[in-house]
DRENLUM-467970 format. One line per field, with one value per residue (C-alpha): residue in one letter; y, x, z. Coordinates in nm, 3 decimals. Example, Ala and Ser with C-alpha at 12.3 -4.5 7.8 and 13.67 -1.06 7.14 Angstrom:
2
resn	A,S
y	-0.450,-0.106
x	1.230,1.367
z	0.780,0.714
! end
This chain:
391
resn	M,P,S,F,A,S,T,L,L,F,S,L,A,A,S,L,A,A,S,L,A,A,A,S,P,V,A,V,A,G,P,L,T,T,P,G,P,D,P,A,F,A,V,A,A,K,R,A,S,S,C,T,F,S,G,S,A,G,A,A,S,A,S,K,S,Q,A,S,C,A,T,I,V,L,S,N,I,A,V,P,S,G,T,T,L,D,L,S,N,L,E,D,D,T,T,V,I,F,E,G,E,T,T,W,G,Y,A,E,W,E,G,P,L,L,Q,I,K,G,K,S,I,T,V,K,G,G,S,G,H,V,L,N,G,G,G,A,Q,W,W,D,G,E,G,S,N,G,G,K,T,K,P,K,M,F,Y,A,H,D,L,T,G,S,S,T,I,S,S,I,N,I,K,N,T,P,V,Q,A,V,S,I,N,G,C,D,G,L,T,I,T,D,M,T,I,D,N,S,D,G,D,V,T,D,G,G,H,N,T,D,G,F,D,I,G,E,S,S,D,V,T,I,T,G,A,T,V,Y,N,Q,D,D,C,V,A,I,N,S,G,T,N,I,K,F,T,G,G,Y,C,S,G,G,H,G,L,S,I,G,S,V,G,G,R,D,D,N,I,V,D,T,V,T,F,S,D,T,T,V,K,D,S,A,N,G,V,R,V,K,A,T,A,G,D,T,G,T,I,K,G,V,T,Y,S,G,I,T,L,S,G,I,T,S,Y,G,I,L,I,E,Q,N,Y,D,G,G,D,L,H,G,N,P,G,T,G,I,P,I,T,D,L,V,I,E,N,V,T,G,S,V,D,S,D,G,T,N,I,A,I,V,C,G,D,G,S,C,S,D,W,T,W,S,G,V,D,V,S,G,G,D,T,Y,D,A,C,E,N,V,P,S,V,A,S,C,T
y	16.718,16.491,16.380,16.009,16.023,16.185,15.936,15.645,15.777,15.805,15.450,15.311,15.521,15.383,15.031,15.051,15.200,14.901,14.649,14.825,14.835,14.444,14.378,14.311,14.613,14.742,14.915,15.238,15.213,15.435,15.609,15.347,15.260,15.077,14.792,14.824,14.570,14.237,14.282,13.972,14.072,14.422,14.268,14.054,14.340,14.551,14.291,14.162,14.344,14.293,14.595,14.680,14.903,15.021,15.292,15.500,15.569,15.197,15.092,15.360,15.301,14.927,14.962,15.210,14.993,14.648,14.563,14.661,14.423,14.045,14.030,14.281,14.285,14.471,14.542,14.718,14.876,15.130,15.144,15.486,15.464,15.385,15.245,14.915,14.760,14.696,14.438,14.369,14.445,14.201,14.065,13.677,13.487,13.784,13.694,13.893,13.884,14.016,14.120,14.274,14.420,14.535,14.775,14.974,15.308,15.329,15.421,15.300,15.148,14.822,14.759,14.530,14.606,14.398,14.261,14.038,13.886,13.763,13.442,13.214,13.438,13.342,13.515,13.429,13.542,13.630,13.519,13.698,13.890,13.967,14.117,14.310,14.418,14.607,14.459,14.589,14.936,14.818,14.532,14.611,14.261,14.324,14.226,14.284,14.297,14.655,14.909,15.042,14.975,14.733,14.640,14.291,14.195,14.011,13.947,13.670,13.701,13.586,13.411,13.153,12.951,12.754,13.058,12.988,13.144,13.010,13.090,13.406,13.523,13.735,13.893,14.052,14.111,14.374,14.116,13.829,13.724,13.574,13.594,13.345,13.415,13.345,13.144,12.853,12.643,12.815,12.660,12.793,12.631,12.684,13.008,13.126,13.349,13.461,13.652,13.515,13.871,13.905,13.665,13.941,14.107,14.330,14.179,14.004,13.884,13.738,13.693,13.398,13.232,13.144,13.229,13.049,13.127,13.069,12.896,12.561,12.353,12.537,12.341,12.482,12.268,12.321,12.628,12.747,12.957,13.131,13.319,13.391,13.253,12.984,12.847,12.760,12.854,12.708,12.882,12.758,12.598,12.271,12.054,12.228,12.066,12.179,11.950,11.920,12.220,12.345,12.543,12.707,12.943,12.975,12.788,12.498,12.363,12.482,12.420,12.730,12.859,12.743,12.931,13.288,13.372,13.393,13.055,12.792,12.500,12.304,11.994,11.794,11.931,11.730,11.826,11.601,11.540,11.853,11.945,12.171,12.283,12.496,12.610,12.659,12.374,12.104,11.972,12.187,12.177,12.447,12.484,12.757,12.660,12.795,12.829,12.615,12.465,12.161,12.029,11.707,11.505,11.665,11.451,11.500,11.242,11.229,11.534,11.553,11.751,11.886,12.156,12.189,12.404,12.404,12.106,11.836,11.749,11.976,11.898,12.125,12.221,12.473,12.743,13.104,13.301,13.090,12.714,12.478,12.722,12.605,12.350,12.201,12.264,12.035,12.273,12.214,11.849,11.706,11.406,11.180,11.325,11.129,11.159,10.923,10.905,11.203,11.177,11.381,11.544,11.826,12.016,11.885,12.166,12.123,11.871,11.589,11.539,11.710,11.620,11.795,11.718,11.777,11.470,11.273,11.552,11.383,11.068,10.853,10.919,10.720,10.738,10.537,10.546,10.853,10.882,11.215,11.220,11.433,11.641,11.582,11.395,11.606,11.489,11.666,11.505,11.467,11.241,11.095,10.880,10.522,10.484,10.787,10.850,11.134,10.938
x	16.854,16.532,16.385,16.359,15.975,16.000,16.243,16.025,15.726,15.934,16.055,15.685,15.564,15.833,15.774,15.393,15.452,15.696,15.421,15.159,15.401,15.469,15.083,14.899,14.792,14.431,14.267,14.102,13.718,13.513,13.199,12.973,12.632,12.339,12.230,11.879,11.619,11.597,11.317,11.137,11.140,11.008,10.723,10.634,10.646,10.433,10.171,10.174,9.850,9.480,9.294,8.938,8.742,8.385,8.117,8.093,8.466,8.560,8.551,8.800,9.016,9.028,9.109,9.381,9.542,9.481,9.844,9.945,9.717,9.753,9.396,9.125,8.802,8.504,8.257,7.928,8.071,7.854,7.995,7.911,7.701,7.880,8.182,8.342,8.461,8.804,9.026,9.213,9.560,9.592,9.926,9.971,9.798,9.571,9.254,8.930,8.655,8.303,8.127,7.772,7.586,7.776,7.551,7.582,7.454,7.226,7.356,7.292,7.627,7.776,7.969,8.109,7.993,8.281,8.594,8.851,9.161,9.497,9.707,9.623,9.336,9.106,8.763,8.504,8.191,8.154,7.848,7.538,7.703,7.532,7.648,7.336,7.325,6.990,6.861,6.513,6.640,6.739,6.491,6.246,6.194,6.448,6.784,7.080,6.842,6.724,6.572,6.794,7.175,7.232,7.576,7.706,7.751,8.092,8.390,8.584,8.849,9.210,9.186,9.481,9.695,9.441,9.239,8.908,8.582,8.380,8.050,7.955,7.597,7.482,7.123,6.944,7.186,7.096,7.181,7.449,7.576,7.913,8.144,8.442,8.692,9.072,9.068,9.287,9.257,8.972,8.742,8.389,8.217,7.870,7.775,7.430,7.291,6.942,6.744,6.418,6.261,6.303,6.024,5.778,5.626,5.904,6.143,6.483,6.596,6.939,7.031,7.277,7.422,7.748,7.904,8.213,8.468,8.828,8.905,9.041,9.025,8.725,8.507,8.195,8.041,7.732,7.591,7.229,7.096,6.754,6.747,6.580,6.830,7.098,7.205,7.529,7.633,7.976,8.077,8.433,8.682,8.848,8.794,8.496,8.293,7.962,7.848,7.596,7.397,7.057,6.899,6.560,6.361,6.598,6.714,6.903,7.248,7.378,7.670,7.687,7.583,7.908,8.010,8.090,8.321,8.713,8.729,8.474,8.618,8.439,8.633,8.577,8.298,8.096,7.748,7.668,7.439,7.225,6.860,6.704,6.351,6.078,6.305,6.270,6.514,6.705,6.996,7.074,7.360,7.360,7.576,7.510,7.457,7.717,8.007,8.299,8.399,8.408,8.187,8.370,8.356,8.070,7.888,7.546,7.516,7.272,7.044,6.699,6.437,6.111,5.861,6.045,5.833,6.004,6.278,6.376,6.692,6.766,7.055,7.076,7.306,7.065,7.075,7.058,6.965,6.668,6.618,6.563,6.560,6.635,6.868,7.135,7.506,7.793,8.085,8.064,8.062,7.917,8.109,8.177,7.856,7.741,7.379,7.323,7.075,6.883,6.538,6.227,5.936,5.833,5.506,5.241,5.287,5.660,5.881,6.058,6.356,6.463,6.773,6.855,7.200,7.366,7.443,7.720,7.824,7.684,7.897,8.029,7.746,7.661,7.294,7.176,6.930,6.730,6.381,6.216,5.839,5.527,5.565,5.523,5.746,5.941,5.851,6.133,6.442,6.725,7.034,6.996,7.282,7.157,7.218,6.990,6.631,6.383,6.115
z	7.925,7.908,8.247,8.328,8.271,7.920,7.824,7.933,7.755,7.431,7.468,7.524,7.213,6.994,7.115,7.025,6.683,6.593,6.707,6.491,6.193,6.218,6.211,5.894,5.715,5.761,5.485,5.578,5.549,5.351,5.471,5.657,5.470,5.605,5.376,5.231,5.319,5.153,4.882,4.989,5.340,5.248,5.060,5.342,5.585,5.368,5.349,5.713,5.803,5.773,5.625,5.680,5.465,5.503,5.408,5.102,5.089,5.137,4.764,4.658,4.966,4.911,4.532,4.608,4.893,4.755,4.674,5.037,5.222,5.285,5.391,5.285,5.482,5.303,5.572,5.482,5.155,4.973,4.620,4.442,4.138,3.804,4.006,3.996,4.326,4.163,4.312,3.984,4.122,4.415,4.513,4.502,4.800,4.895,5.093,5.039,5.296,5.246,5.576,5.610,5.315,5.005,4.778,4.464,4.368,4.060,3.720,3.365,3.266,3.160,3.479,3.620,3.975,4.113,3.966,4.134,3.958,4.061,4.143,4.443,4.567,4.849,4.834,5.105,5.263,5.635,5.832,5.732,5.438,5.096,4.787,4.687,4.330,4.375,4.053,4.079,3.991,3.656,3.574,3.293,3.145,2.861,3.034,2.788,2.485,2.537,2.776,3.050,3.011,3.306,3.468,3.494,3.850,3.914,3.676,3.816,3.541,3.537,3.862,3.855,4.077,4.264,4.353,4.567,4.596,4.889,5.080,4.869,4.883,4.575,4.563,4.278,3.989,3.726,3.448,3.445,3.782,3.762,3.456,3.460,3.201,3.158,3.477,3.533,3.856,4.005,4.259,4.377,4.656,4.817,4.627,4.633,4.358,4.454,4.172,4.277,4.351,3.968,3.895,3.829,3.517,3.367,3.609,3.561,3.235,3.110,3.467,3.390,3.720,3.572,3.229,3.153,2.865,2.781,3.111,3.227,3.547,3.692,3.969,4.100,4.395,4.584,4.406,4.452,4.174,4.136,3.831,3.485,3.233,3.220,3.565,3.392,3.041,2.924,2.593,2.593,2.806,2.907,3.224,3.377,3.659,3.805,4.078,4.365,4.238,4.264,3.984,3.990,3.751,3.466,3.160,3.300,3.242,2.901,2.668,2.474,2.247,2.082,1.752,1.657,1.925,1.935,2.123,2.014,2.190,2.469,2.583,2.883,3.089,3.368,3.512,3.802,4.089,4.039,4.048,3.783,3.895,3.760,3.472,3.107,3.015,3.209,2.994,2.685,2.438,2.177,1.859,1.598,1.228,0.986,1.245,1.336,1.664,1.892,2.153,2.286,2.624,2.786,3.051,3.229,3.502,3.795,3.670,3.840,3.661,3.760,3.652,3.321,3.086,2.755,2.694,2.932,2.719,2.414,2.189,1.866,1.592,1.448,1.736,1.610,1.905,1.948,1.977,1.681,1.396,1.053,0.911,1.144,1.063,1.084,1.165,1.538,1.595,1.923,2.009,2.318,2.471,2.801,2.901,3.202,3.473,3.374,3.512,3.591,3.463,3.198,3.211,2.970,2.712,2.715,2.526,2.686,2.462,2.125,1.932,1.590,1.446,1.114,0.904,1.068,1.319,1.640,1.720,1.999,2.242,2.569,2.657,2.976,3.254,3.073,3.190,3.109,3.072,3.127,2.801,2.432,2.190,1.946,1.595,1.402,1.556,1.293,1.280,1.625,1.718,1.742,2.115,2.190,2.168,2.136,2.322
! end
């Protein structure tokens, strides 16, 4: 016969079972799993650090790790010969900072020595830094026309989304310094390109400061360029501005040459408040004969010239690798050109102003406040718009 205690326990168990049965059913859970991280959080966490690279292994390490760093500090990088410091796979909103001296080993190759691309990228120089291209190792007076194969310095290609480059110092490029291509919304501020060491016999040649093509909404402010070719050459693009600059030793502020490329449209370009000193040319607009394209809406305003050895102002539609060769063409009209407040001096064996246009292919110009003197008058000007003058 069951004891009182066992009867009581049985009764309590039965009561508890009845209560559970009356409750809502509870599904049996499967194996517990830990949810994966939110992808956006994972990216943010991955890039939440500042990465510093230096020395002879720094270039390779920076290139390999570039997508993992929100800020990349390049400190005294020594790039091996024949190698690009390649930062062309940056995540959006990455900051790149140069510190100390960045150098490259010698090799005959086409380069570039440095390549940066991406969206909303910030590139800036730390105090006392320099990107030293070591140009004297390559210089032979021939530039890209022959002699040693020389690497271009810096490809600033496909920088979009309001990217910025500020306070970068570049020294002694083997040939062209900064190539801007495929950019949209790029601002360059206070860049110095110093190739003055190349002003020697068999020295620097084709050391363009800025070559711009197939780009839009590019602004360059406060640049200082010492070189042996175009300070700025705009071969194609729209809404390009170069302002507050200083150019010495080169070939001046150039449009073109335009013609013979995949893109031959230059539309809405402004050069303003800039000094061109001790250079072959001051203002230069070059269209090639026999090609098609457009040069429209170019403005030169507030340009001060001194020590110009060849042409103070040169506007030509007969460029063929050299200035003022043969008959001008009409396939690349030069329209809505503004030349205002361009003043200064040309050497006595230079030419003040030369304008050679095809029949009817230069029109709708504005010409005011122009005072360029000291050189000869060009006596072979052709089809000069009525508002302009070769004297």
